[in-house]
C-alpha positions in Angstrom: 9.0 25.6 20.1 6.0 23.8 20.2 3.5 21.6 17.7 4.6 20.9 14.2 7.6 23.6 14.4 9.0 21.8 17.4 12.6 20.4 17.0 14.4 17.4 18.2 17.9 16.7 17.2 17.6 18.9 14.4 14.1 17.5 12.8 10.8 18.2 13.5 8.4 16.6 15.8 6.3 15.3 12.8 9.3 13.5 11.1 9.7 11.6 14.4 6.0 11.3 14.7 5.8 9.4 11.5 8.8 7.5 12.2 7.7 6.1 15.5 4.1 4.9 13.9 5.8 3.2 10.8 8.1 1.4 13.3 5.3 0.6 15.5 3.0 -0.9 12.5 5.9 -2.6 11.3 6.7 -4.5 14.7 3.2 -5.4 15.1 3.0 -6.8 11.9 5.9 -9.0 12.3 4.4 -10.2 15.5 1.2 -10.9 13.9 3.0 -12.6 10.8 4.8 -14.9 13.4 1.5 -15.9 15.0 -0.8 -16.3 11.7 2.1 -18.2 9.8 3.1 -20.6 11.8 0.9 -23.2 11.0 1.2 -22.8 7.2 4.8 -23.1 7.9 4.5 -26.4 9.5 2.2 -27.6 7.2 4.6 -26.9 4.3 7.2 -28.8 5.9 9.1 -26.1 7.3 10.0 -24.7 10.6 7.4 -22.7 12.4 9.5 -19.7 12.1 10.4 -19.6 8.3 7.9 -17.5 7.3 8.6 -14.9 10.1 12.2 -15.1 9.6 11.8 -14.3 5.6 9.3 -11.4 7.0 11.9 -10.0 9.6 14.4 -10.1 6.7 12.6 -7.9 4.6 11.6 -5.6 7.5 15.6 -5.0 8.1 16.3 -4.4 4.4 13.0 -2.0 4.1 13.7 -0.2 7.5 17.5 0.3 6.4 16.2 1.4 2.9 13.8 4.0 4.5 16.8 5.5 6.8 18.9 5.8 3.8 16.4 7.2 1.5 15.6 9.7 4.2 18.7 11.2 3.7 18.9 11.3 0.0 19.2 14.6 -2.1 16.0 15.1 -4.1 18.1 16.7 -6.7 19.6 13.6 -7.7 16.8 11.4 -7.5 14.5 13.7 -9.8 17.2 13.4 -12.7 16.5 9.1 -12.4 12.8 9.5 -12.1 11.5 9.0 -15.6 13.8 6.3 -16.2 12.8 4.5 -13.0 9.1 5.0 -13.8 9.7 3.6 -17.3 12.1 0.6 -16.1 9.5 -0.6 -13.8 6.6 -0.5 -16.3 9.2 -2.5 -18.5 9.9 -4.8 -15.7 6.1 -5.6 -15.1 5.3 -6.0 -19.0 8.2 -8.8 -19.0 6.6 -10.4 -15.9 3.3 -10.7 -17.5 4.6 -11.9 -21.1 7.7 -14.3 -20.2 9.3 -13.7 -16.8 6.6 -14.0 -14.3 4.3 -16.7 -12.8 0.8 -16.9 -11.5 -0.5 -16.8 -7.9 -4.2 -17.2 -7.8 -4.7 -16.2 -11.4 -2.6 -13.1 -11.0 0.6 -13.3 -13.1 2.8 -10.7 -11.2 5.5 -12.2 -9.4 9.0 -13.1 -10.6 11.1 -15.7 -8.7 14.8 -14.5 -8.1 17.4 -17.4 -7.8 14.7 -19.6 -6.4 14.7 -17.9 -2.9 12.8 -14.6 -3.5 9.6 -13.4 -5.2 9.4 -9.8 -6.4 6.5 -8.2 -7.2 7.0 -5.5 -9.9 3.4 -3.9 -9.4 4.5 -2.8 -6.1 7.5 -1.0 -7.6 5.4 0.8 -9.8 3.6 2.2 -7.4 6.3 3.9 -5.8 7.8 5.2 -9.3 4.2 6.2 -10.6 4.1 8.6 -7.4 7.6 10.1 -8.1 6.7 10.5 -11.5 3.7 12.5 -10.7 5.4 14.6 -8.1 7.9 15.4 -10.5 5.8 16.1 -13.4 3.4 18.5 -11.7 6.4 20.2 -9.7 7.9 21.1 -13.0 4.5 22.6 -14.1 3.4 24.3 -11.1 2.7 27.3 -12.9 1.2 25.7 -15.9 -2.3 24.6 -14.5 -4.1 26.1 -17.0 -2.8 24.0 -19.8 -4.7 21.0 -20.9 -1.5 18.7 -21.5 -0.3 19.6 -17.7 -3.3 16.9 -16.9 -3.6 15.0 -19.8 0.0 13.8 -20.5 0.4 12.4 -16.6 -3.1 11.0 -16.6 -2.3 9.1 -20.1 1.1 7.9 -19.3 0.2 6.4 -15.5 -2.9 4.7 -17.2 -0.3 2.8 -18.9 1.5 1.8 -16.0 -2.0 0.9 -14.5 -3.0 -1.0 -17.6 0.2 -3.1 -17.1 -0.6 -4.2 -13.7 -4.3 -5.1 -15.1 -2.8 -7.0 -17.8 -1.3 -9.3 -15.0 -4.9 -9.6 -14.0 -4.2 -7.9 -10.4 -7.5 -5.6 -10.0 -6.5 -4.7 -6.3 -3.3 -3.2 -6.9 -4.7 -1.3 -10.1 -7.4 -0.1 -7.9 -4.8 1.5 -5.5 -3.0 3.3 -8.3 -5.9 4.6 -10.0 -7.1 6.1 -6.1 -3.5 7.4 -6.0 -3.6 9.2 -9.8 -7.0 10.9 -9.0 -6.0 11.9 -5.6 -2.7 13.3 -6.7 -4.2 15.2 -9.7 -7.2 16.2 -7.7 -5.2 18.0 -5.1 -2.7 19.3 -7.5 -5.8 21.5 -8.8 -7.5 19.3 -11.5 -10.3 21.2 -13.3 -13.6 19.6 -12.4 -14.7 18.9 -16.1 -11.5 17.0 -16.8 -12.0 15.1 -13.2 -15.3 13.6 -14.3 -14.0 13.0 -17.8 -10.5 11.1 -16.0 -13.0 9.0 -13.4 -15.2 8.6 -16.6 -12.8 6.7 -18.7 -11.6 4.9 -15.4 -15.0 3.7 -14.8 -15.1 2.0 -18.3 -11.4 1.1 -17.7 -12.7 -1.0 -14.6 -15.9 -2.5 -16.0 -13.6 -4.0 -18.8 -11.3 -5.5 -16.2 -13.9 -6.9 -14.5 -15.1 -8.6 -17.5 -11.7 -10.2 -18.5 -12.9 -13.6 -17.0 -11.9 -15.7 -13.8 -13.5 -15.2 -10.7 -13.9 -11.2 -10.2 -17.7 -10.8 -10.9 -18.3 -14.4 -9.2 -16.6 -12.6 -6.1 -18.6 -9.5 -6.4 -22.1 -11.2 -7.0 -21.5 -13.6 -4.1 -20.7 -10.3 -2.0 -23.9 -8.4 -3.0 -26.1 -11.3 -2.8 -24.7 -13.1 0.5 -28.0 -14.8 1.1 -27.5 -16.6 -2.7 -25.9 -20.1 -2.6 -22.2 -20.0 -2.8 -21.0 -23.3 -4.6 -17.8 -21.5 -5.3 -17.5 -20.6 -1.6 -16.4 -17.0 -2.8 -17.3 -15.9 0.6 -15.4 -18.3 2.7 -12.5 -16.2 3.6 -14.7 -13.2 4.5 -17.2 -15.2 6.5 -14.2 -16.8 8.5 -13.0 -13.4 9.0 -16.1 -12.4 10.5 -15.9 -15.4 13.0 -12.7 -14.7 13.9 -13.6 -11.2 15.0 -16.9 -12.9 16.8 -14.2 -15.2 18.5 -12.0 -12.3 19.6 -14.4 -10.4 21.4 -13.3 -7.2 23.0 -10.1 -8.4 24.4 -9.1 -11.0 22.3 -8.0 -14.7 22.7 -4.3 -14.1 23.3 -1.3 -13.8 21.2 -0.9 -17.4 19.1 -4.4 -18.8 20.3 -6.0 -18.3 17.1 -8.4 -21.0 16.2 -9.2 -19.7 12.7 -5.7 -19.5 11.7 -5.7 -23.6 11.2 -6.6 -23.7 7.7 -10.0 -21.7 8.1 -8.6 -18.6 6.9 -6.5 -18.6 3.5 -3.5 -16.2 3.3 -4.1 -15.4 6.7 -0.8 -13.7 7.3 -1.2 -12.1 4.1 -4.6 -10.4 2.9 -6.6 -11.3 6.1 -3.9 -10.7 8.7 -6.3 -8.0 10.1 -8.9 -10.8 10.8 -6.2 -12.2 12.9 -5.4 -9.0 14.7 -9.2 -9.1 15.7 -9.5 -12.5 16.7 -6.1 -12.8 19.1 -6.0 -8.9 20.0 -9.7 -8.5 20.0 -11.6 -5.4 19.1 -9.4 -3.0 21.4 -5.9 -4.0 19.3 -7.7 -3.7 16.2 -9.0 -0.4 17.1 -5.5 0.3 18.1 -4.1 -0.4 14.4 -7.0 1.6 12.9 -5.8 4.5 15.1 -2.4 4.3 14.0 -3.1 4.0 10.4 -5.4 7.1 10.7 -2.5 8.9 12.8 -0.2 8.3 10.2 -2.2 9.7 7.3 -3.0 12.8 9.4 0.5 13.5 9.8 1.5 12.8 6.2 -1.5 15.0 5.2 -0.4 17.6 7.5 3.1 17.6 6.3 1.8 17.8 2.8 -0.1 21.0 3.6 2.9 22.7 5.4 5.5 21.6 2.8 6.8 24.7 0.6 8.7 22.7 -2.0 6.1 21.5 -5.1 8.0 17.9 -5.6 7.9 17.2 -1.6 4.1 18.1 -1.4 3.0 15.7 -4.1 5.3 13.1 -2.9 3.8 13.2 0.4 0.5 13.4 -0.8 1.1 10.2 -3.0 2.7 8.3 -0.1 -0.4 9.4 2.3 -2.9 8.1 -0.4 -1.1 5.0 -1.0 -1.1 4.0 2.7 -4.2 5.5 3.6 -6.3 4.0 0.7 -4.7 0.7 0.4 -5.4 0.2 4.4 -8.9 1.5 4.0 -9.9 -1.1 1.3 -7.8 -4.4 3.0 -9.8 -3.7 6.3 -12.9 -3.1 4.5 -12.6 -6.3 2.9 -11.9 -8.3 5.9 -15.0 -6.9 7.6 -17.1 -7.6 4.4 -17.6 -4.1 3.3 -16.0 -4.7 0.0 -15.6 -8.1 -2.3 -12.3 -9.7 -2.0 -9.6 -7.6 -3.5 -6.4 -9.2 -2.8 -5.0 -6.2 -1.3 -2.6 -6.6 1.7 -2.6 -4.6 4.8 0.2 -2.0 4.7 3.3 -2.5 6.6 1.9 -5.5 8.2 0.8 -8.3 5.6 3.3 -10.7 4.8 5.1 -10.1 1.4 8.8 -8.5 0.9 8.2 -6.2 -2.1 5.2 -4.5 -0.6 6.8 -3.8 2.8 9.9 -2.6 1.4 8.6 -0.5 -1.2 6.2 0.8 1.4 9.2 1.6 3.9 11.2 3.0 0.9 8.3 5.5 0.1 8.1 6.3 3.7 11.6 7.2 3.7 11.4 9.5 0.9 8.4 11.3 2.8 10.6 11.6 6.1 13.3 13.3 3.4 10.5 15.6 2.5 9.6 16.5 5.9 13.4 16.7 7.0 14.2 19.3 4.1 11.1 21.5 5.0 12.1 21.0 8.6 15.7 21.9 8.4 14.6 24.9 6.5 12.2 26.0 9.6 14.9 25.3 12.0 17.0 27.6 10.5 14.4 30.1 10.3 13.7 29.7 14.0 17.5 30.2 14.8 
């Protein structure tokens, strides 16, 4: 047996391919977090390994969650999805209204026991994917009924609106891409596709004009030759310089000069700039290739899965990782204005890493279920 229907130790080759790619990206991410965060840790009066140790802990929790969820029964999970989705929206609303605190103008974080910061909007991404997968799977034979499309769209808009309420435009954009992508692949009629996207465009325009620095960043990005007294392009300009400094082969691990306060959030949203500086163009292309390979395998798993819930789940996880990675890399390269979107599996941040690895665990569970069926057939 070869290809997609090859099986090692009872699982499909694609199951292990996804597992290996995700593990590699997480491992590379830990190395780059260590390199890019050491200066910031020391400046904050901590040990140079402080951020790395915290991220390593999050990685252990996330990988453990991934493996546990890969064995979870979907029948049990689906009974809880509605409550999980509503609970995550409620937590986000509570964060914006009274529980949370602001970081760079976005009120989307909760401090837990003075030790960890939790970002509920990352939880909503996963629960929204589960909600869409469950809702559409139950209505697989009702694609010609209007409420099949309107109901999930309206419900998810409430979830996206709660994130926009906290002024996190980048996360909201990723959620919009997931929502439109899942509905489109599920068979959304063209006329409703344009109506939905038109409504989302109006929502986006409203969000851009809520205040803050959004329009300033966009204008600075569109008119790079204009004076930039607010230094909106500071991060992107220095990110490009980091790539120029790295050249083809890079300056070597730990030898970045731009991480010395020249690139704010160098271990978070702009970690790809440090990858380009220390690892050079070659290592940056390896990271891009791993993300492309991962999304391809998730897409192929989606296309070959026979269970509707598993299909939409795989699709949602693929869109989450693929869209978010594309936006982050485009921002670092100056192809999009700064949006505050982390690089999946690699940027520092516990909520993002744990939720993404949990999502991958559920995707592995979908592939495991499909692979087990085919293994029995091949026997």
